[in-house]
C-alpha positions as CSV (number, residue, x, y, z in Angstrom):
1,X,26.4,-68.2,-27.7
2,X,28.7,-66.0,-29.3
3,X,31.1,-63.9,-27.0
4,X,29.2,-60.8,-28.6
5,X,25.8,-61.6,-27.8
6,X,27.4,-62.7,-24.0
7,X,28.8,-59.5,-23.5
8,X,25.4,-57.3,-24.6
9,X,23.3,-59.3,-22.4
10,X,25.6,-58.4,-20.0
11,X,25.3,-55.2,-20.1
12,X,22.0,-55.3,-20.2
13,X,21.4,-57.3,-16.8
14,X,24.3,-54.9,-15.5
15,X,21.9,-52.4,-16.8
16,X,18.5,-53.2,-15.1
17,X,20.5,-53.9,-12.0
18,X,22.1,-50.4,-11.9
19,X,18.7,-48.9,-12.5
20,X,17.3,-48.7,-8.8
21,X,20.5,-47.3,-8.1
22,X,19.9,-44.5,-10.5
23,X,16.4,-43.7,-9.4
24,X,17.9,-43.2,-6.1
25,X,20.2,-41.3,-6.9
26,X,17.8,-39.2,-8.6
27,X,15.3,-38.8,-5.7
28,X,18.1,-37.8,-3.4
29,X,19.1,-35.3,-6.0
30,X,15.5,-34.5,-5.5
31,X,15.0,-33.7,-2.4
32,X,16.6,-30.4,-2.1
33,X,13.8,-29.3,-4.6
34,X,10.9,-31.0,-2.7
35,X,12.0,-28.9,0.2
36,X,13.1,-25.8,-1.6
37,X,8.8,-26.0,-2.9
38,X,7.6,-26.4,1.0
39,X,9.6,-23.2,1.7
40,X,8.9,-21.2,-1.2
41,X,6.5,-18.9,1.1
42,X,10.4,-18.0,3.2
43,X,12.1,-17.6,-0.5
44,X,9.5,-15.2,-1.3
45,X,10.1,-13.4,2.0
46,X,13.4,-12.7,1.9
47,X,13.8,-9.2,1.4
48,X,16.2,-7.7,-1.6
49,X,18.9,-6.1,-0.6
50,X,19.0,-2.1,-0.6
51,X,21.4,-0.2,-2.7
52,X,23.3,2.4,-0.8
53,X,20.9,5.6,-1.3
54,X,18.0,3.5,0.2
55,X,19.9,2.5,2.8
56,X,21.1,5.8,3.7
57,X,17.4,6.8,3.4
58,X,16.3,4.6,5.8
59,X,18.9,5.4,8.2
60,X,18.2,9.0,8.2
61,X,14.4,7.8,8.6
62,X,15.1,6.1,11.7
63,X,16.5,8.5,13.8
64,X,15.5,11.8,12.2
65,X,12.8,13.8,12.0
66,X,9.7,13.5,10.0
67,X,11.1,15.5,7.1
68,X,13.6,12.0,6.5
69,X,10.8,9.8,7.0
70,X,8.7,11.9,4.1
71,X,11.9,11.7,2.1
72,X,11.9,7.5,2.8
73,X,8.2,7.5,1.6
74,X,8.9,9.5,-1.4
75,X,11.6,7.6,-2.5
76,X,10.4,4.1,-2.1
77,X,7.1,4.2,-2.2
78,X,4.3,2.8,0.6
79,X,4.0,-0.9,-1.0
80,X,7.9,-0.9,-0.1
81,X,7.4,0.3,3.2
82,X,5.3,-2.2,3.8
83,X,7.6,-4.9,2.5
84,X,10.3,-3.9,4.2
85,X,8.2,-3.8,7.8
86,X,8.2,-7.1,7.6
87,X,11.9,-6.9,9.2
88,X,11.7,-6.2,12.6
89,X,14.3,-3.9,12.4
90,X,12.5,-1.7,10.0
91,X,9.1,-1.5,11.3
92,X,8.9,0.8,13.5
93,X,10.7,3.0,10.8
94,X,8.3,2.1,7.9
95,X,5.2,2.5,10.3
96,X,5.6,6.1,10.8
97,X,6.7,7.0,7.4
98,X,3.4,5.8,6.4
99,X,1.9,9.0,7.5
100,X,3.2,10.8,4.2
101,X,1.5,8.0,2.3
102,X,-0.4,9.5,-0.5
103,X,-3.4,7.7,-0.7
104,X,-5.3,4.2,1.5
105,X,-3.5,1.7,-0.2
106,X,-1.7,0.5,3.2
107,X,-4.7,1.3,5.4
108,X,-5.8,-2.3,5.4
109,X,-2.4,-3.3,6.6
110,X,-2.1,-0.2,9.2
111,X,-5.4,-1.6,10.6
112,X,-4.3,-4.9,11.2
113,X,-0.8,-3.9,13.3
114,X,-3.4,-1.6,15.1
115,X,-5.2,-4.4,16.2
116,X,-2.7,-7.3,16.6
117,X,0.7,-5.5,16.7
118,X,2.4,-4.4,19.7
119,X,1.4,-1.7,22.1
120,X,4.0,0.6,20.6
121,X,3.4,0.0,17.2
122,X,-0.5,-0.5,17.4
123,X,-0.2,3.4,18.3
124,X,2.6,4.5,15.9
125,X,-0.4,2.8,13.2
126,X,-2.8,4.7,14.5
127,X,-1.0,8.0,14.3
128,X,-0.1,7.4,11.0
129,X,-3.9,6.6,9.7
130,X,-5.0,9.6,11.9
131,X,-2.6,11.8,9.9
132,X,-3.2,10.4,6.3
133,X,-7.5,10.6,7.4
134,X,-6.8,14.4,8.1
135,X,-4.8,15.4,4.4
136,X,-7.4,16.7,2.4
137,X,-9.1,14.8,0.0
138,X,-7.5,14.5,-3.8
139,X,-8.8,13.6,-6.7
140,X,-6.7,10.1,-7.1
141,X,-8.7,9.2,-3.8
142,X,-11.7,6.7,-5.7
143,X,-8.9,4.9,-6.7
144,X,-7.9,3.2,-3.6
145,X,-11.7,2.7,-2.4
146,X,-11.6,-0.7,-1.8
147,X,-8.5,-0.7,0.7
148,X,-10.2,2.4,1.8
149,X,-13.3,0.5,2.6
150,X,-11.5,-2.7,4.2
151,X,-9.1,-0.3,6.2
152,X,-12.4,1.7,7.9
153,X,-14.1,-1.7,8.8
154,X,-10.9,-3.2,10.5
155,X,-10.5,-0.1,12.5
156,X,-14.8,-0.2,13.2
157,X,-14.5,-3.8,14.7
158,X,-11.1,-2.8,16.4
159,X,-13.6,0.5,18.2
160,X,-15.9,-2.3,19.1
161,X,-14.3,-4.5,20.6
162,X,-14.0,-4.4,24.3
163,X,-11.4,-7.2,24.7
164,X,-8.9,-4.5,22.8
165,X,-7.1,-2.0,25.1
166,X,-9.1,1.3,25.7
167,X,-6.3,3.4,24.4
168,X,-6.3,1.5,20.7
169,X,-10.2,1.7,20.8
170,X,-9.8,5.9,21.7
171,X,-7.7,6.6,18.7
172,X,-9.7,4.0,16.5
173,X,-12.8,6.4,17.1
174,X,-10.7,9.7,16.2
175,X,-9.6,7.9,13.0
176,X,-12.7,6.7,12.0
177,X,-14.7,10.2,12.6
178,X,-11.5,12.3,10.2
179,X,-12.3,8.9,7.8
180,X,-15.9,9.1,8.1
181,X,-15.4,12.4,5.3
182,X,-14.3,9.8,3.0
183,X,-17.7,8.0,3.2
184,X,-16.0,4.4,4.1
185,X,-18.0,4.5,7.2
186,X,-21.5,6.0,8.7
187,X,-20.5,8.4,11.7
188,X,-23.8,6.9,13.5
189,X,-21.8,3.4,13.5
190,X,-19.1,4.6,15.2
191,X,-18.5,4.1,19.0
192,X,-20.0,6.9,21.0
193,X,-19.7,5.1,24.5
194,X,-15.9,6.3,24.9
195,X,-16.4,10.1,24.2
196,X,-15.2,10.6,27.5
197,X,-12.0,9.5,26.9
198,X,-11.6,11.8,23.8
């Protein structure tokens, strides 16, 4: 065998011996990506930073009056309010600001807070729902009919649940009676055994 051929053969052998190491190195490099993929939901849950204008609106709404919460709702929109409410620091402010939502797109989320949130948050959610229900109907209402129906059903389930605090059930009944004018629930289906508390 010539010297050149011997050197070539040695290079091939060394390359084969190095392959497992290279493969291991690739796998090590791929590890974080797999972990990242496994935590996609956490990555998506990270909220985008607020710009100075939004941050100022949140600060005013948190410590100010209803007018400040109205301005916040108009500035960021109700979907953004719900997204920001995933953070505990903004949740109460977001719920109260939802009183000024122009539609019922977030009614299912508010109803879920009313049913499973802390007592203070549940009361705020039910107050926000009642405020929305008290507003006159608008021509755009049919656009959120699906959310309205889902939210009303959740409230109806809450009002019927004997395992729920009576205060929540009473507030749910009040909201449902107002919402029944929207056609999302039959008035006859709303519990009447809590009337003494209304």
